[in-house]
C-alpha positions in Angstrom: -10.0 -13.6 -32.3 -12.6 -12.5 -29.7 -15.3 -13.1 -32.3 -14.6 -16.8 -32.1 -17.4 -18.5 -30.2 -15.0 -20.8 -28.3 -12.9 -17.8 -27.2 -15.9 -15.7 -26.3 -17.4 -18.4 -24.2 -14.1 -19.0 -22.4 -13.7 -15.3 -21.6 -17.3 -15.0 -20.5 -16.9 -17.9 -18.0 -13.7 -16.4 -16.6 -15.3 -13.0 -16.1 -18.4 -14.5 -14.5 -16.2 -15.4 -11.5 -14.9 -11.8 -11.2 -17.3 -9.5 -9.4 -15.3 -6.4 -10.1 -16.9 -5.5 -13.4 -14.6 -2.6 -14.2 -11.8 -5.1 -14.5 -13.5 -7.2 -17.1 -12.2 -5.4 -20.2 -8.6 -5.6 -18.9 -9.0 -9.3 -18.0 -10.5 -10.1 -21.4 -7.7 -8.2 -23.2 -4.9 -9.9 -21.2 -6.3 -13.4 -21.7 -7.1 -12.8 -25.3 -3.4 -11.8 -25.8 -2.3 -15.1 -24.3 -4.7 -17.1 -26.5 -3.5 -15.3 -29.6 0.1 -16.0 -28.8 -0.5 -19.7 -28.3 -2.7 -20.0 -31.4 0.1 -18.4 -33.5 2.7 -20.9 -32.2 0.3 -23.8 -32.9 -0.4 -22.5 -36.4 3.4 -22.3 -37.1 3.5 -26.0 -36.2 1.0 -26.6 -39.0 -2.4 -26.7 -37.3 -5.3 -25.0 -39.1 -6.4 -21.7 -37.5 -9.7 -23.0 -36.1 -8.1 -26.0 -34.4 -5.2 -23.9 -33.2 -7.5 -21.5 -31.5 -9.5 -24.3 -29.8 -6.3 -25.9 -28.6 -4.9 -22.6 -27.4 -8.1 -22.1 -25.3 -7.8 -25.7 -24.0 -4.2 -25.0 -22.9 -5.3 -22.0 -20.9 -6.9 -24.2 -18.3 -10.2 -24.3 -16.5 -12.0 -20.9 -16.9 -13.7 -21.3 -13.5 -10.4 -21.7 -11.7 -8.8 -18.9 -13.6 -11.8 -16.6 -12.8 -11.6 -17.4 -9.1 -7.9 -16.7 -8.9 -8.4 -13.4 -10.7 -11.3 -12.5 -8.3 -8.9 -13.1 -5.4 -6.4 -10.8 -7.0 -9.0 -8.0 -7.7 -11.4 -8.4 -4.8 -12.1 -5.4 -2.5 -9.7 -5.1 0.4 -10.0 -3.5 3.9 -7.1 -1.6 5.3 -7.3 -3.3 8.7 -4.2 -1.6 10.1 -5.4 1.9 9.4 -8.9 1.1 10.8 -7.4 -0.5 14.0 -5.2 2.6 14.6 -8.3 4.8 14.1 -10.2 2.8 16.7 -7.3 3.1 19.2 -7.2 6.9 18.7 -10.9 7.2 19.3 -10.8 5.0 22.4 -7.9 7.1 23.8 -9.9 10.3 23.0 -13.0 9.0 24.8 -10.9 7.9 27.8 -9.4 11.3 27.9 -12.9 13.0 28.0 -14.0 10.6 30.8 -10.9 11.5 32.7 -11.5 15.2 32.4 -15.2 14.7 33.4 -14.2 12.8 36.6 -11.4 15.2 37.4 -13.2 18.5 37.2 -16.7 19.1 38.6 -17.1 22.0 36.2 -17.8 19.6 33.4 -21.1 17.8 33.1 -21.9 14.4 31.7 -23.0 16.1 28.5 -19.3 16.4 27.7 -19.1 12.6 27.2 -22.6 12.4 25.7 -21.7 14.9 23.0 -18.5 13.2 22.3 -20.4 9.9 21.8 -23.0 11.7 19.6 -20.3 13.1 17.3 -18.6 9.7 17.4 -21.8 7.9 16.2 -22.3 10.3 13.3 -18.7 10.0 12.4 -18.9 6.2 12.3 -22.0 6.3 10.0 -20.2 8.7 7.6 -17.0 6.5 7.7 -19.1 3.5 6.7 -20.9 5.5 3.9 -17.6 6.7 2.5 -16.0 3.3 2.7 -18.6 1.8 0.4 -18.8 4.9 -1.8 -16.8 4.7 -5.0 -14.4 7.7 -4.4 -14.1 8.3 -8.1 -17.7 9.6 -8.2 -16.5 12.6 -6.1 -14.2 13.9 -8.8 -16.9 15.5 -10.9 -18.0 17.6 -7.9 -14.4 18.9 -7.2 -14.7 22.3 -8.9 -18.2 23.1 -7.5 -17.2 22.1 -4.0 -14.0 24.3 -4.2 -16.1 27.2 -5.4 -18.8 26.8 -2.7 -16.2 26.5 0.1 -14.3 29.6 -1.1 -17.6 31.6 -1.4 -18.7 30.5 2.1 -15.3 31.5 3.6 -15.3 34.8 1.7 -18.9 35.8 2.7 -18.3 35.0 6.3 -14.9 36.7 6.7 -15.8 39.8 4.7 -19.0 40.2 6.6 -17.0 39.9 9.8 -14.5 42.5 8.7 -17.2 45.0 7.7 -19.1 44.6 10.9 -16.0 44.3 13.2 -17.1 40.9 14.5 -16.0 37.3 14.4 -18.1 35.1 12.2 -15.9 32.1 11.9 -18.7 30.0 13.4 -22.0 29.2 11.8 -24.7 27.1 13.5 -26.2 24.0 11.9 -29.0 23.1 14.3 -27.3 22.7 17.7 -23.9 22.1 16.1 -21.5 25.0 15.8 -19.2 24.8 12.7 -15.9 26.7 12.5 -15.7 27.6 8.8 -11.9 28.0 8.8 -11.2 24.6 10.3 -14.0 22.9 8.5 -12.9 24.2 5.1 -9.4 22.8 5.0 -10.2 19.1 4.1 -12.9 19.9 1.5 -10.7 22.5 -0.2 -7.7 20.2 -0.5 -9.8 17.2 -1.6 -11.4 19.4 -4.2 -8.0 20.5 -5.4 -7.1 16.8 -5.9 -9.9 16.3 -8.3 -9.5 19.4 -10.4 -7.5 19.7 -13.6 -3.8 19.0 -12.9 -1.1 21.6 -13.5 0.5 19.6 -16.3 -2.6 20.3 -18.4 -2.8 24.1 -17.8 -2.4 26.6 -20.6 -0.6 29.9 -20.1 -3.7 32.0 -19.3 -5.2 29.1 -17.3 -2.0 28.9 -15.3 -2.4 32.5 -14.2 -6.0 32.2 -13.3 -5.5 29.0 -11.3 -2.6 30.5 -9.4 -4.9 33.3 -8.3 -8.0 31.2 -7.8 -6.5 28.0 -6.3 -3.3 29.3 -4.8 -3.7 33.0 -3.8 -7.4 33.4 -2.9 -7.6 30.7 -0.2 -4.3 31.9 1.3 -5.8 35.4 1.5 -9.0 34.1 3.1 -7.1 32.0 5.7 -4.9 35.1 6.4 -8.0 37.2 7.0 -9.0 34.7 9.7 -5.6 35.2 11.3 -5.1 31.4 11.4 -1.4 31.1 10.8 -1.3 27.3 11.1 -4.2 26.6 8.7 -2.6 29.0 6.2 0.6 26.9 6.5 -1.3 23.7 6.0 -3.2 24.9 3.0 -0.1 26.3 1.3 1.9 23.1 1.9 -1.0 21.0 0.6 -1.3 23.2 -2.5 2.5 22.9 -3.1 2.5 19.2 -2.7 -0.2 18.8 -5.3 1.5 21.1 -7.7 4.8 19.3 -7.2 3.1 16.0 -8.0 1.3 17.3 -11.2 3.8 19.8 -12.7 5.6 19.1 -15.9 8.9 20.6 -14.7 10.7 22.3 -11.9 10.3 25.6 -13.8 6.5 25.3 -13.9 6.4 24.3 -10.2 8.5 27.4 -9.1 6.4 29.7 -11.3 3.2 28.4 -9.8 4.5 28.3 -6.2 6.0 31.8 -6.2 2.9 34.0 -5.8 1.2 31.9 -3.0 4.4 31.8 -1.1 4.8 35.6 -1.5 1.3 36.1 -0.1 2.1 33.8 2.8 5.2 35.7 3.7 3.4 39.0 3.5 0.8 37.7 5.9 3.5 36.5 8.3 5.1 39.9 8.2 1.9 41.5 9.4 1.8 39.0 12.3 5.4 39.6 13.3 4.6 40.8 16.9 2.5 37.7 17.5 5.2 35.4 16.0 7.9 37.0 18.2 5.8 36.5 21.3 5.2 32.9 20.5 8.9 32.4 19.8 9.9 34.0 23.2 7.3 31.8 24.9 8.8 28.7 23.2 12.4 29.7 24.1 11.7 30.6 27.7 8.7 28.5 29.0 9.7 28.9 32.6 9.1 32.7 32.7 6.0 33.7 34.6 4.4 35.5 31.7 4.9 32.4 29.6 2.6 30.3 31.7 1.0 28.4 28.8 4.0 26.4 27.7 5.5 26.4 31.2 2.4 24.6 32.7 2.5 22.0 30.0 6.2 21.3 30.6 5.7 21.0 34.4 2.8 18.7 34.0 4.7 16.4 31.7 7.8 16.4 33.9 5.5 15.4 36.9 3.9 12.5 34.9 6.7 9.9 35.3 6.7 6.7 33.3 3.3 5.5 34.4 1.5 8.8 35.0 -0.6 10.1 37.9 -3.7 8.0 37.1 -7.1 8.2 35.5 -9.3 11.1 36.5 -6.5 13.3 37.9 -7.2 17.0 38.3 -5.6 19.1 35.5 -2.5 20.7 36.9 -3.2 24.1 35.4 -3.0 22.8 31.8 -5.1 25.1 29.6 -7.5 23.8 27.0 -7.2 20.2 28.0 -10.1 19.3 25.7 -8.5 20.8 22.6 -5.0 22.0 21.9 -3.4 20.4 25.1 -5.1 17.0 25.2 -1.8 15.3 24.7 0.0 16.9 27.7 -3.1 16.0 29.9 -3.1 12.4 28.6 0.6 12.1 29.3 0.2 13.6 32.8 -2.5 11.0 33.6 -1.0 7.9 31.9 2.7 8.6 31.8 5.7 9.0 29.5 5.4 5.4 28.3 1.8 6.1 27.1 3.1 9.2 25.3 5.7 7.2 23.5 3.1 4.6 22.4 0.8 7.4 21.1 3.7 9.0 19.2 4.6 5.6 17.6 0.9 5.0 16.6 0.7 8.4 15.0 3.8 7.8 12.9 2.5 4.4 11.9 -0.9 6.0 11.0 0.9 8.5 8.7 3.0 5.7 7.2 -0.2 3.9 6.2 -1.4 7.0 4.5 1.9 7.2 2.6 1.5 3.5 1.6 -2.0 4.2 0.2 -0.6 7.1 -1.8 2.1 4.9 -3.4 0.4 1.5 -4.1 -2.6 2.8 -6.0 -2.8 3.1 -9.8 -5.2 6.0 -9.9 -3.6 9.4 -9.8 -6.7 10.9 -8.2 -6.5 8.4 -5.3 -2.8 9.1 -4.9 -3.4 12.9 -4.6 -6.2 12.4 -2.1 -4.0 10.2 0.1 -1.0 12.6 -0.1 -3.1 15.7 0.8 -4.8 13.9 3.7 -1.3 12.8 4.9 -0.3 16.5 5.0 -3.5 17.5 6.9 -3.4 14.7 9.5 0.4 15.0 9.8 0.3 18.6 10.8 -2.8 18.2 13.0 -1.5 15.1 14.9 2.3 15.8 15.1 2.3 19.5 15.9 0.0 19.4 19.0 2.0 16.4 20.3 5.4 18.1 19.8 3.9 21.4 21.0 2.8 19.7 24.2 6.3 18.3 24.7 7.8 21.8 24.2 9.5 20.9 21.0 7.4 23.2 18.7 6.0 26.7 19.4 2.4 27.1 20.5 -0.4 27.3 17.9 -4.2 26.9 18.1 -4.7 23.4 16.6 -6.6 20.6 18.2 -5.6 17.1 17.1 -8.1 14.9 15.3 -9.7 11.9 17.0 -8.2 12.7 20.4 -9.7 16.1 21.2 -13.2 17.2 22.0 -14.4 18.4 18.7 -17.8 18.2 16.9 -18.0 18.8 13.2 -14.3 18.4 12.8 -14.4 14.9 14.3 -17.2 14.0 11.9 -15.3 15.4 9.0 -12.1 13.6 10.0 -13.8 10.2 10.3 -15.4 10.8 6.9 -11.9 11.5 5.5 -10.6 8.2 6.9 -13.6 6.5 5.3 -12.6 8.0 2.0 -9.0 6.6 2.5 -10.5 3.2 3.3 -12.6 3.4 0.1 -9.4 4.2 -1.9 -7.6 1.2 -0.4 -10.6 -1.0 -0.9 -10.4 -0.4 -4.7 -6.6 -0.5 -5.1 -6.8 -3.8 -7.0 -10.1 -2.9 -8.8 -8.7 -0.1 -10.9 -7.8 -0.9 -14.5 -4.1 -0.4 -15.2 -4.8 1.7 -18.3 -5.7 4.6 -16.0 -3.0 7.2 -16.8 -0.5 8.3 -14.2 0.1 12.0 -13.6 2.8 13.3 -15.8 6.1 13.0 -13.9 8.0 16.1 -13.1 11.0 16.7 -15.3 13.8 18.7 -13.7 14.7 21.5 -16.1 
């Protein structure tokens, strides 16, 4: 049927209006099916085949109008809500840095300048990733995972051998914490690698050790409990989404979880101390949590005002930026920030559900895990609801390379949403899990 010159010209005129070229084969196939159905009905009414085809094409309507309507359905889209919330987060973070600068003479103006510098680089990367076709990253997933694992291993093993901390490496004037930097690239690389549903027996064992156990061991060597948690949960989320059955999921998850529990057992004294601090923040030796609680209690609904001196809140630029912001701007401000964070995570969840591409779904789900932990835990920790960990929230805190990486990750999410109506529907979904 498509060999018919009238049909071909009709389809060409329709597709000429649709700029999303990857959708052209699907559009042609769908319209061709409609033309064939109408032509068959007309031939049953007694019309010759050639005339029936021409009449069927005529009944389809104006190809220009059809093409324009299809373009509107498949055009690129910007996730305005996600972008607006990111802008609000960044503004709040910058206001917080300005407040600290005006409140404490120990900080110089370079504090704000560096924040703006990282912000500028982050914006450029966000724009680059927004216009980048995220699917091009998939072929680099395995090399990226291997490179990050090797970078972590060399740094941590060298540190162990020489009894020194080597978590930081310097790139020019920027210090990069390998442990915090590695999390997003590792999980995004996992999303693009061969799914669990396609693993053979030997491949399953190798991938459990390589993708599941080895990173957990490396994070354990860094003594970062929270980043070990986040990686394990991200790994389990991806395996859950790509496993053939509950039996396969349990088999894959067992060994990484066992390694995690072994690591936690070696950190028992540290965990017990954090638990006592969490349960009794008012004790003198538990000053960290106690100072946060006192500052928040003193904030009131409208806070103490911009540029107030920090009331003994430690690490106001990093882990405890939320308690300081609440102290300055009040409980109402804290409620608004909490709601914005929840809405931000809901948008990530929506991206992971509306897309047709399994790769895009996995990226959005894993970034939701990362941002969920890194936004909610510091907020709830500052309120005294969760125990203390070393974890600075993205967008709000004073961070360098991490802020750049976080904004690039949001750019990737925007790229995914931009193409949600530009992905052909024949792209296969991940095999659904079957409960054995």
